[in-house]
Residue, then its C-alpha position, 0 to 999 in steps of 0.5 A: x500500500x505504501x508502495x502504491x502511495x509512493x508511486x502515486x506521489x512520484x508520478x504526480x511529481x513527474x507530471x508536474x515536471x511536464x510543465x517545466x520551461x526546460x524541454x530537456x526536463x520535460x522529456x526526462x520527466x516523461x522517461x521517468x513516467x515510462x519507467x514507473x508505469x512500465x514496471x506496474x502490474x496490470x490493475x495498478x497500471x490502469x489506475x495510475x494511467x487514468x490518473x496521469x492520462x490528461x497530463x500525458x495527452x496535454x504533452x501531445x501539444x508540447x512545443x518541443x518535437x522531442x517531447x511530443x515524440x516521446x509522449x506518443x511512444x509512451x502512449x503506444x507502449x502503455x496501450x499495448x501493455x494495458x488491458x482495454x479500457x474504453x475511457x482511455x480512447x475517449x480521451x485520446x481521440x479528441x487530442x489526436x484529431x486536433x493534431x492530425x484531423x483538423x482543417x490544417x494539420x497542426x503536427x508539423x513533424x513528419x516523424x511524430x505524425x508517423x508515430x501517431x498513425x502507428x498509435x492509431x494502428x495499435x489501438x485497432x489491433x488492441x481494441x478491435x471492434x471496440x473502436x467503432x464509436x471512434x470511426x468518424x475520428x479515424x476517417x477524419x484523421x486518415x483523410x488527411x494523413x493518406x495524402x500526407x507529404x511524407x511517404x511513410x505516413x501515407x503508407x502507414x495511413x493506407x495500411x491503417x485504413x485497411x486494418x480499420x475496415x477489417x476490424x469493424x466492417x459493418x460500421x466501416x461500410x458507411x464511411x469507406x467512400x470518404x477514404x477513396x478519394x485521398x487514396x486515389x490521390x496517393x495512388x500517383x505517388x512517385x515511389x512504387x512501394x507507396x503505390x503498392x501499399x495504396x493498391x493493397x489498402x484499396x482492395x481491403x477498404x472496398x472489400x470491407x467497405x462500400x463496394x460501390x467504390x469499384x466504379x471510382x477506382x476501376x479507371x485509376x487501376x486500369x491506368x496503373x496496369x501499365x505501371x513500369x514497376x512489376x510489383x505494382x502490376x502484380x498487386x493489381x492482379x492480386x487485388x482484382x483476383x480477390x475482388x472477383x472471389x470475395x467481394x460482396x455483390x461482385x456480380x454487379x461489378x464484373x464488367x469493371x473487374x474483368x478488363x483489369x484481370x484480362x490485362x494482367x494476363x498479358x504481363x510482360x513478366x512471365x511469372x506474373x502473367x502465370x499468377x494472374x492466370x491462376x487467380x483468374x481461373x480460380x475465379x472462373x471455377x468459383x463462378x461455375x460452382x456458384x452457377x452450376x445449375x444454369x450451366x448444367x448443359x454446357x458442363x455435360x455436353x461441351x467438349x473439354x478440348x477443341x481440335x481446331x483451337x489455335x496452336x500455342x494459345x491457352x484456352x481459358x476454362x468454362x467459367x472464365x469464358x462465360x464471364x467474359x461472354x456475358x459481360x463483354x458488351x459492357x466493356x467493349x465500348x471502352x476498348x473501342x474508344x481507347x484503341x485510338x487514344x493519343x497515349x501510346x500506353x493506353x493504345x497498347x493495353x487496349x489492343x492487348x485487352x481486345x486480343x484477350x477478350x476475343x480469345x475468351x469470347x470465341x464465337x460470341x465475339x460475332x455480336x460485337x464485330x460491327x462496332x469493333x472493326x472500324x477502330x481495328x482498321x485504324x489501330x492496324x496502322x498504328x505506328x507502335x508495333x505492339x498495337x499493330x501486333x495485338x490487333x493483327x492477332x485479334x483479327x487472326x483469332x476472329x478468323x479462327x472463331x467467326x464464320x467466314x461469311x459473317x466477318x466478310x459481310x462486315x469487312x468487304x463493304x468497307x473495302x468497296x467503299x474505300x481501300x485502306x491498309x487497315x481493312x486489307x490487313x484485318x481481312x488478310x489476317x482473318x483469312x490466314x487463320x480461317x479453317x482450310x477450305x472455308x473461304x471458298x464461299x466468299x472467294x469470288x467476292x474477295x477477289x472481285x474487290x481486290x480486282x477493283x481499280x481502287x485496290x488493284x491500282x493503289x500506289x501505297x506500299x503498305x497496301x501492297x504488302x497487305x494485298x500480297x498477304x491476303x493473296x497468300x492467305x487465299x492460296x493457303x486456304x483454297x489454292x485449287x479453287x483459286x486456279x480452277x475458277x477462271x474469274x478468281x484466277x484472272x482477278x488474282x493475276x491482275x492484282x499480283x501484276x499490278x502490285x508488282x508493277x507499282x511497288x518497284x521493290x525487289x522483295x515484292x518481286x520475289x513474293x509475287x513470283x512465289x505466289x505465281x509458282x503456288x498458283x501454277x502448281x495447281x495446273x496441269x502444266x506446272x512448268x509452262x506458266x499457264x496462269x500468265x499465258x491464259x490471263x495476260x490477254x484480259x488484263x491487256x484489254x482492261x488496260x486498253x479501255x482506259x489508255x486514252x486517258x493515261x498520264x505519266x502518273x497513271x498506275x495502269x501505265x506502270x502495269x503496261x510496262x511491266x507486262x511487256x518487260x516480264x510477261x512476254x510469254x503472256x503478251x505473245x499469245x495476243x500479237x494483234x492486241x499488242x499491236x493495237x495497244x502500241x499503236x494507240x499508245x503512240x497516237x497523236x492524242x496521247x499525253x507526250x510523256x505517255x508516248x515517250x514511255x511507250x516508245x521506250x517500252x518498245x525499245x526495251x522489247x526490241x533489245x530483249x532476246x525473250x521478246x524477239x524469240x517469242x515473236x521471231x516467227x511472226x513477220x507481220x508483227x515486226x512489219x506492223x511495228x515498223x511501218x504502222x507504229x514507229x514510222x508515224x513518230x519519225x515525222x518532224x514537228x515543232x516543240x521540245x516534247x516532239x523533239x524528245x519523242x523523235x529521239x525515242x522513235x529514232x532509237x526504236x526505229x534503229x533497233x527495230x531494223x536490226x531486230x527485224x533483219x536479224x530475226x525474221x524473214x522480212x527483206x528490204x524490198x522496194x516498198x519498204x525502202x520507199x516508205x523508210x528512206x524519206x523519213x530517215x533523210x528528213x531526220x538526218x538534219x534534225x536539231x537534236x544530236x541524238x536523233x541524227x546519231x540514231x538516224x545515221x545508224x538506222x540508215x546504215x542498217x537500211x542500206x545493208x538490207x537494201x543492198x542485200x536485196x539489190x533494191x538500191x538504185x543510183x538515183x537513191x544513192x545520189x539522193x542519199x549522198x547529197x543529203x548525207x555528206x552535209x553531215x560531215x560538217x556536223x558539230x558532233x563528231x559522233x554524227x560525222x563518224x556515222x556519216x562516214x559509215x553510211x558512205x562506206x556502206x554504199x561503196x562497200x562490196x558486194x552490191x556496191x551502188x555507183x553514184x552519178x559522175x556529178x555526185x561522185x565529183x562533189x563527194x570526192x571534193x568534200x572528202x578530200x577537204x575533210x582529209x585535212x580535218x583538224x581532228x587526227x582520228x577523223x582524218x584517218x577515218x576519212x582516209x579509210x573511206x577514200x580507200x574504200x571508194x578508191x577501189x571503185x574509182x581510184x582515177x577519179x579521186x587522183x584527179x582531185x588530189x593535190x598533195x601541195x594543198x594538204x597540211x598533213x603531207x603524210x596522210x595525203x601521200x599515203x592516199x596518193x600511193x594507195x590510189x596509184x597502186x589501185x590504178x596500176x592494178x586495174 
């Protein structure tokens, strides 16, 4: 008894010291009080504490941080040791509320605030349900401390809120919503450990509180589902998994929770994704058990495994599939909106969610296709490869699960309206993974759209890639039908050739050749390229219809050029049509740039062995090209465009003469000579140097052919020499050199044709003048020409030759000696 009285006196003395002006004395007083109280027995402790409680609580407002810290630690230790006494809480909470829960937090020390929150947690752990009367105090305090600037206070406050909800769930239900807003504010904290603590606490607060708060937290949690910290993402998966299994009235919120869980299934860390799958499948199994009566038929008759299920894809259990199928119409609109969001991470997660949703929905996704396809078209073209890959995979799953006629009925009308990379890519991906042979019913419609002008003649490289991918998918699905159906085969040929022509890529060339090989392998004569031979004609006819309206930028022109370059086997089957198109292509009303490209196409063909070998037995074909097509373009017209066309026409005419004489039985008869010679002579003085060069070459070739048939007369030669020898004064050395070649051809045996005496005299005089040309190489060429002519009339040249008049005595003497020998021999 005396001991108790002594202890009471000491405690009162120490409490009096709490008023000392010296903060060190106040702190030491608290330490002495601690020593006395912690050594007391339980019953004595209660009495002693109740006697000095007000003094201790008054110290919570001490101006010294060290004193306040010491008193909070003392209160915490006493409450942990002392039995539950409700009156203690009645005095404690008003003081804590003043320090932490007012409009402004009076406690300035972060460490003391943390200790006070810890004290609140100790109270919950000690008193459990008895803290219910002080729920309002707790909520007011936590609303402030959850958004405390100090991270550890935030974390402790969130954990305190969760513990409070678990301790008094019935009462907490009515107040929990007040804590959601500050917790969501704390969810954006920069430290991942704080975000993890907030998410865990949200799970408990909503589980034990008002579950309507799911509506408020679903979107913030969805944003955190692409948090860079893996622990944050895993925590979300665990919390959502808990809600799916334990939340009261959870069925009403499945449409909010399922997208969060489906997103977690695709976590980039394999172990976390696997844990999310376990949580998700556990929720699905629980739902099946809870609804076993409604699912009796499906449980009894649905097969466990499906043979046609995509390889490498994990099939969710029945409960998971049913949950998604029942709820997806509520969250698919959100996916649609976010597929084209301005934030890349949002688009990525939305695309992943779409893929997982289709995986769960299977055939039931059909009901949402009309809404899904338009945003999928846009997302397919996303710059971020992750969005593209997931949308592509979604389309592939649609190909697995949805009947061909269903998805074609949605995609094909959009293709008819406007062709884009998106709708082409979605269709190609779906067709690629549709069951074998299932495309046959829609094959004609698909290839008809591919053959439309908008699709067939598109110049966008991205669309070319998807068109080739689609054609490859069609061949993979039903290659034989593609070959046997003439309309389908023709459509595929048209689009493949067009893509090859407009792409101008080596990779595209290789892909097109590979696709043609696959298509040809379905025919009887695999090595004879049957598709090209039977389909080229109709494509040419299609091109000819629009030919009059072509410009240099018309895609049809590029297709035309490719056919003549790489598909000679096909165009050789229709020589009449080819001649008609070439004649139309160089017509007077055509765009000059188009005419130029057609002429260069003709030139390349005449230089190509493959083209010549395919037509070499068709003399009429070559004759028509020369007489009806090229000759028309040799006529002189004013203007720079006309000049460029004459150059091309002259080059073609020169090459055409060489090819015709070398590879056909056509001879230069009188009719051809009379047709060609006037046009050639009219161009030999053309302003363009290249025209003159090509004309001289063509004239040499023509003379060679005419001499072989002895159709060349003295009158022809007189006219030729008179015109040609003027070109010896040409500004171009190439033209002068070729002029000598023409003169040589006339006078070279066999069948050399003599000129009249007057023309010979003029020719000798002109050549002798040029024998003294400043250019030494040209002088030697003139010497060779005079020697050739000298074999026919050495005496005539000698009469004109005067050695004294030449600056180059050596070359004139060489000619003189050569001609003397010829005269002696004759």
